[in-house]
C-alpha positions in Angstrom: 20.9 15.7 -14.9 20.7 14.4 -11.4 24.0 14.5 -9.5 26.1 15.9 -12.3 28.4 18.9 -12.2 26.7 20.4 -15.3 24.3 22.5 -13.0 27.3 24.4 -11.7 28.2 25.9 -15.1 25.3 28.4 -15.0 26.1 29.0 -11.4 29.6 30.2 -12.4 28.1 32.5 -15.0 25.6 34.0 -12.5 28.5 34.5 -10.1 30.5 36.3 -12.6 27.6 38.6 -13.6 26.3 39.3 -10.0 29.6 39.1 -8.2 29.0 39.9 -4.5 25.2 39.8 -4.9 25.4 36.0 -5.6 26.6 33.2 -3.3 28.1 30.3 -5.2 28.0 28.3 -1.9 24.2 28.7 -1.5 23.7 28.0 -5.2 25.6 24.7 -4.8 23.7 23.9 -1.6 20.5 24.4 -3.5 21.6 21.9 -6.1 22.2 19.4 -3.5 18.9 20.0 -1.7 17.1 19.7 -5.1 18.4 16.2 -5.7 17.7 14.7 -2.3 14.3 13.5 -3.3 15.6 11.7 -6.5 18.3 10.2 -4.5 15.9 8.8 -2.1 13.9 7.4 -5.0 17.0 5.8 -6.5 18.0 4.3 -3.2 14.5 2.9 -2.2 13.0 2.3 -5.7 9.9 4.1 -4.5 8.4 7.3 -5.6 8.5 9.5 -8.7 12.1 10.3 -9.7 11.4 13.9 -10.6 8.4 14.5 -8.5 7.2 17.5 -6.6 10.6 18.9 -5.7 11.2 19.3 -9.5 8.3 21.5 -10.0 8.4 25.3 -9.7 6.2 25.1 -6.7 8.5 22.5 -5.0 11.6 24.4 -6.1 10.3 27.5 -4.5 9.8 25.8 -1.2 13.3 24.2 -1.5 14.8 27.6 -2.3 13.3 29.0 0.9 14.8 26.0 2.8 18.1 26.4 1.0 18.4 30.1 1.6 17.7 29.9 5.3 19.8 26.8 6.0 22.6 28.0 3.8 22.7 31.4 5.3 22.7 30.1 8.8 25.2 27.4 7.9 27.6 30.0 6.4 27.1 32.4 9.4 27.7 29.5 11.9 30.9 28.6 10.0 32.1 32.0 9.8 31.5 32.8 13.4 34.4 30.3 14.2 36.8 32.4 12.1 38.7 35.6 13.0 37.0 38.8 11.9 39.7 39.7 9.3 39.0 36.4 7.4 35.2 37.0 7.2 35.6 40.1 5.0 33.9 39.5 1.7 32.6 36.0 2.8 29.4 37.2 4.7 26.2 36.5 2.8 23.3 39.0 3.1 19.7 37.7 3.3 18.9 39.1 -0.2 22.0 37.3 -1.6 21.0 34.2 0.0 17.5 34.2 -1.3 18.5 35.2 -4.8 21.2 32.6 -4.9 18.9 29.8 -3.7 16.1 30.8 -6.1 18.4 30.9 -9.1 19.9 27.5 -7.9 16.5 25.7 -7.6 14.8 27.3 -10.6 17.8 26.7 -13.0 17.8 23.1 -11.7 14.2 22.6 -12.7 14.7 24.3 -16.1 17.9 22.2 -16.9 16.3 18.9 -15.8 13.0 19.8 -17.6 14.8 20.0 -20.9 16.1 16.4 -20.8 13.8 14.4 -18.4 10.5 13.3 -19.8 9.1 12.5 -16.4 9.5 16.1 -15.2 6.4 18.3 -15.0 7.8 21.8 -14.1 4.4 23.6 -13.9 2.5 20.9 -11.9 0.0 20.9 -10.5 -1.4 23.8 -12.6 -0.2 22.2 -15.9 0.9 18.7 -16.7 2.8 19.6 -19.9 6.5 20.0 -20.1 7.1 22.6 -22.9 10.9 22.5 -22.2 11.3 18.8 -23.0 13.8 18.4 -25.8 14.1 22.1 -26.4 17.8 21.1 -26.8 19.5 17.8 -27.3 21.2 16.4 -24.2 24.5 17.0 -25.8 23.7 20.6 -26.6 22.4 21.1 -23.1 25.6 19.7 -21.6 27.7 22.0 -23.9 25.6 25.0 -23.0 26.3 24.3 -19.3 30.0 23.7 -19.8 30.3 26.8 -22.0 28.4 28.9 -19.3 30.8 27.6 -16.7 33.9 28.4 -18.8 32.6 31.9 -19.7 31.6 32.6 -16.1 35.0 31.6 -14.8 36.8 33.6 -17.3 34.5 36.6 -16.8 34.7 36.3 -13.0 38.6 36.4 -13.0 38.6 39.3 -15.6 36.3 41.4 -13.3 38.4 40.5 -10.3 41.6 41.6 -12.1 39.9 44.8 -13.2 38.8 45.6 -9.7 42.3 45.0 -8.4 43.8 47.2 -11.1 41.4 50.0 -10.5 42.3 50.0 -6.7 46.1 50.4 -7.4 47.2 54.1 -6.9 
């Protein structure tokens, strides 16, 4: 699934379930970071399309990078805004780390289901037990459904919180 919006469907579902404990911005940043290596392979024609970055070991390293760079990026951006605008937008370190880990690991899992060249457990295991667990069409529908459910649930929870705050 390189460079597709399908990865964001599960992100919306995680956001709706975890609310303020999950940053959709850092999750999205992690998706971009995950696909830099495949992009370079596509541009240069050199390397393995789903190489080290699409293993759980590589994803862990990229999650650390995504969490740190995402948190500092958000903080830097928010430092330019008035304090009253920042309310609810600040991202804690635990939220940044969790969002990046979910972003990178979900990316590996989703790609491992459809890409035969991906070895998620390398270098410890060179099998891909996730390959063809679902058809590509089923995988895409799962991601779209997760996104739709996540968006609906997010706004229902938001409406419920607003209603609960009314006197």
